[in-house]
N, C-alpha and C positions, 0 to 999 in steps of 0.2 A: 581527236584533237585537230583543230583547223590547221591547214597547211600554211606555213610561214615562208616568206621569200626574203633572201638576202638583199639589202638595199644597194650593195656594191656590184655583185656579180650575177644575181638572179637565181642562184641555186635555191631549192626549196627543201623543207624539212622532211619530206617523204623519201628523199634520196638517201641511200645508205651512207652513213658516216657524216652527214650534214646536220649540224646543230646551229640554231640562230640565237644570238644573245639578246639581252634586253634593249640594245641599241639597234637591233635589226641587222646585225652583221654576222655572217657565218664564220665558223672556226677556221675554215681554209683561208678566208681573206685576212683574218686576224693574224694567223701564223705567217702568211705571206708578208705582211707589213713588218712583222717582228724580225723576219729572217733576211730582209733585203740587203742590209749591209754585210751580214755574214756570207750570204750567197755570192756576192760579187767577189769576195776574197776566195771563197771556196772554188769558184770557177777558175780562177788563176792557179790555185793549187792543183786542181785536177788537170789542167792543161800541161803544167810542168811535170806532173806525175806521169801523164800519158806519154809525153815526148821522151822522158827518161826510160820508161818501159820499152818503147820502140827501139831506142838505142841499145838497150841491154839485149833485147830479143835478136836484133840483127847481128849482134856480136857472137851469138851462139848458132849452132847448126840445127836447122829445122827444115823438114820437107816444105812446109809453108810457115810463114811468120804469123799469118792471121787468116781467119775466115771472115768474109764479108757476107752478111745476110742480104741476099739480092732478090728483090721482088719484081724487078723490071720497071719500077717507078723512078721518078726523077731523083728523089732523095738518096736511094740506095745506089743509083747510077753515079751520082756525083761522089758519093762516099767511096765507091769502087775506084773511081778515077783519082781521088785524093789519096787513097791508101797506096796505090801503085806509084803515082807520079810525084806527089809531094812528100808523103811519109816514106816512100821508097821501100815498101814492104813486099815480100813475096806473098801474094794473096791467092786464095782459093775462093771463088764465088760459090755459094751454096743457095739453091732455091728449093723451097718446099712446094711440091706440086700436089694439088688435090682437086676435087670436082668443081671448085668455084674460082680457080685461077682463070682469068679471062684471056682471050686470044691476043689482045693488044700487049698485055704484060709479058706473055710467053714469047711473042715475037721480039719485044724489046730485049729480053734476056739473051736471046740468040744473037741479035744484032750488036749489042754492046760488048759481050764477051769476045765475039769474033773480031770486032773493030779494035778492041784494046789488047787482044792476045792474052786473055786471062783464062786459066783453067776453070772449069765450071762443072759442078755436080747438080743435077736436077733429081731430087729424091721424090719419087711418086708414092704417096701414102695409099695403102690399100683402101679401096672405096668403103668396104664394110667397116673398117676401123674408124674412118672419119665419120661415117654415118652414126655408128653406135655411140661414139663419144659425144658428138654434137647433140644428138637427140636426147641422151640422158642429161647432159648439162643444161640444155634449154628447159627441160621439164622439171629438173630437180636442183636448180642452182642454189636454193636456200640451204639444202642439205650440205653443200660443200662451201658454205659461207662466202659465196661470191657476190660482189656488188653489182651495180647497174650495168657495168661493162662486161658482164659475164659471157655473153655470146662471143665477143671479140677476144676476151681473155682465153677462152677454151681453144678457139681456133689458133690464136697466136702461140699457144703453148707448143704446138707442133713446130712452128717456125723457129723456136728457140731450142727446144729440147733435143731434137734430132741433130742439129748442128753441134750442140754441146757434146753429144755422144760421139759424133764424128771427130770432133776436135780432140777428145780424150783418147780415142783409139789411134789417131794419127799424130798425137803429141804436138798439137797446134796450140800455142799458148794464149792466143788472143781471139776474141770474136768481136767484130765491129758491126754496129747496127745504126740505122739512119733516122731514128726519131729526133725531132728538134725540141727545143725548150717549150714551145707552145703546146706541143702534143703531150710531152711528158709531165710538164708542170714543175719539174725539178731536175737538177743535173743527175745523170745516170752513169755510174762507174762502179762496177761490182768486182772486187778482187777475188780471184779463184781461191786463194788461201783462206779468205774469210768465209766463203761458202763451205769449204771443207771443215772449218772450225765449227760452223753452225750444224753441219751434218753430224759431227761427232757428238754434239749436244742434243741430237734428236730432231733437229729441224730439217724438213725437206726443202729443197731449193724452190719449188713451186707449190709448197703447202698442200692444201687439200685437192688441188688439181691432180696430183699423183694418185690420190684415193679415188677420184672420179675415173681416171684411166683404168685403174685396177678393177673397179666395180663394173665398168662398162664392158671391158674386154675379157675379164675372167682369167682363169689359170692358163688357158691356152697361150696367152701372150706373156707369161712369166719368162723373164730372161731375154725378151725381144728388145728391140731398140726403143719401144714405147715405155718399157717397164722402168721402175725405180728400184735400185738395189743399193743400199747404203755401203755394203762391202765393196761393190764395184766402184762406187763414187770415191771411196777412200783409197783405192788401189792405184788409180791413175791421176794424172795432173788435171785438175779442173781449170778450165780457161777463165781468164779475166774478160768480162764482158763490158764493152765501152760503147757509149752513144756520144760521139764527139760533138755533134751539133747541139747537144743540150748544155754544153758549157763553153763552146767556142763561137765566134761570130759566124752567122749563117744567113745568107741572103738567097731566098729561093728564086728570085729573078735572075741573079747571077748564075745560078745553077742551070736554068734553062738556056742561058747564053752559052755556057760551057758545052752543053749537049749539042747545040747548033754547031759550035766550032769543031765538034767531033764528026761532023758530016751527017748527023742524025736529025730527024724531024722532031723538034722539041715539043710540038703540040701533042704528039703521041705519048709523051712522058708526063703530061699534065695530070694532076690528081683526078680530074673529072673523067678521064678515060681509063685510068688504072685503078680507081677505087673498086672495092669488092662489091659485087652485085648481091652478095648475101646480106648486106647491111640492112636493107628495108625489112627483110624477113625476121632477122634476129631482133631488130628494133621493136617489132610488135610485142615480143615477150617482155622487154624492158618497159615499154609503155604500159602494158597491162599490170605489171608488178609495182612499178615505181613512178608512173606518170611522168616519165622523162625519156629522152633519147640516150642511147649508150654513151655518146661523146659529150654529155652535158658538162662534165667536170673539165674536159679539155677546152670547151668553148668558154666556160667560166674563167679558166686560166688565161684565155686570150683577152678577155675583158680586163683582167687584172694587169696583165703584162703588156698589153697592146702588141701582142705577137699575132701576125696575120695568118692564122691557121685556115680560117674559112675563105680568106681571099685567094687561097691557092686553087680554089675552084674556078677562078677566072680562066677562060679558054684562050685569052690572048695575053702576050707579054705586055705589062704595063708597069713601068718603074714608078709611076705616081699613084699607085694604089693607096687608098686611105683605109686604115684599119676600121673594120666594122664596129659600130658603137653597140652598147648594151641593148638598146631598144630594138635594133635591127636583128641582132643575134637571137633575142628572145622571140621575135616574130618568125624568124626562119625555123627555129625549133618547133614553135607552135604549129606552123603550117605543115611541117614534115609529119608531125603527129596526126594532124587532121587528114592528110593524104593516106597514111597507113591505115588509120581507123576506117576511113571511107571504103577502102578496098576490101577490108575484112568484113565490116558490117554489111556491105552490099554483096558479099561473096562474088567479087568480080573475077572473071577469067582473064587470061592473058590477052585475048582478043578484045574484051571489054576495055581493058586498061589502055591498050595501044591504039584503039580505034573508037569503038562505040561511046565510051565514057571518058575519053581522054580530055575533052574540053572541061568536063566537070572537075576533073582532078587538077588541071592547070589553073582553073579559077580559084582553087583552094590555096594556091601558092603565089599570090601576086608579088610578094617581096622577093622571092627567088627570081622571078622574071625581071623585076625592076632593077635588081642589083647585078644578076649574073647573065641576063638575057636568054634567048631561046635555046642556045646550045646546051646550057646547063639544065634548063627545064626539060629538054628532050632526054638527056641522060638520066635525070631523076625518074621520069616516067618509064624509061626502058628498064631501069633497075627495079622499080616498084612492080613492073609487070612480071618479075620473076617470083613474086611471093607465092602464087599458086603452084609454080613448078617446085620450089623448095619445100613447100608443105607436103607435096607428094613424094619428093625425094627422101625426106626424113621421116615420112609416114606420121606426120603430126596433123591432126584434123582441126586446124584453127578456125575453119568456117562453121563448126558446130558449136 
């Protein structure tokens, strides 16, 4: 059947969960329009609920009131500052460290927690654990009913599940996370008691990802921090997980200004420098399976909401940023796909990508250079150059 495109947001019918109606509009756009009035009220309700929870938690005795998932990027840095100074919570920063955490992010983690005087746990995942899970997930995503975002979903599982286990063992009632509404597409507030209710009914918190973990790691990891055990889940307090920026006002330019006021170089917290270098590699699998990039639904959400997700790639502060329109976002995704395919189809080495064939790759992405200028183009090429490295790291022969 011929691929159909949504007239509003550009999603197409080969993407999991996307259907196009007779008017040429996808189900996500239709649902978005229907829920707009309700969502505005819902955001107010969640803000009230969150503040009430914070008040209740602070009145009780806890080693820590909340864990903040801390990646070393600007969003989680601002959230950490907000949690300590505005919400006045006793916070513990938790960072999940694995083979693709870059040096800039790691340095940011150290600088921020030292500057703010915040306790910090860096949890280093065993390399073989990370490799086995990611490899199996990339090659067998359909078996575990994962959508186009599967590469990032598998990786982010560790960033949530390990802090959840830590929170349960340390009796920490709240986990705070820094996604915004443009990234999530909807307000995110998951009550711990509701999760436990679902577990009692047989639903696992992260669905078939838990099955993937069990299949990839085997019996050796039964009872480990990576494992899922319903009895264990029911015996401890499951934390409430909140993403405040998905239902409160959030200005990413203000965030960078706040980071500057902390005496830190805000440029090093910009998404272009803290983004994951694994993304071009895992994008290859999404492109091959679904003819789209992993973040296609987030970018479609940006088109609907006029939330400037992609504009966060700007390397300079600019309070007058205009939200990218549909045409440019579609061009950016198309160019990204062309660059990834060119690398794989021509079996380029890291040397080829960074030097010999760099101009060929840059010529495939004129919209990137026109909108984001050379700094972003250079970062794109640098990340793409890691494709052959990660293919070797995960032992996946994408060049055959």
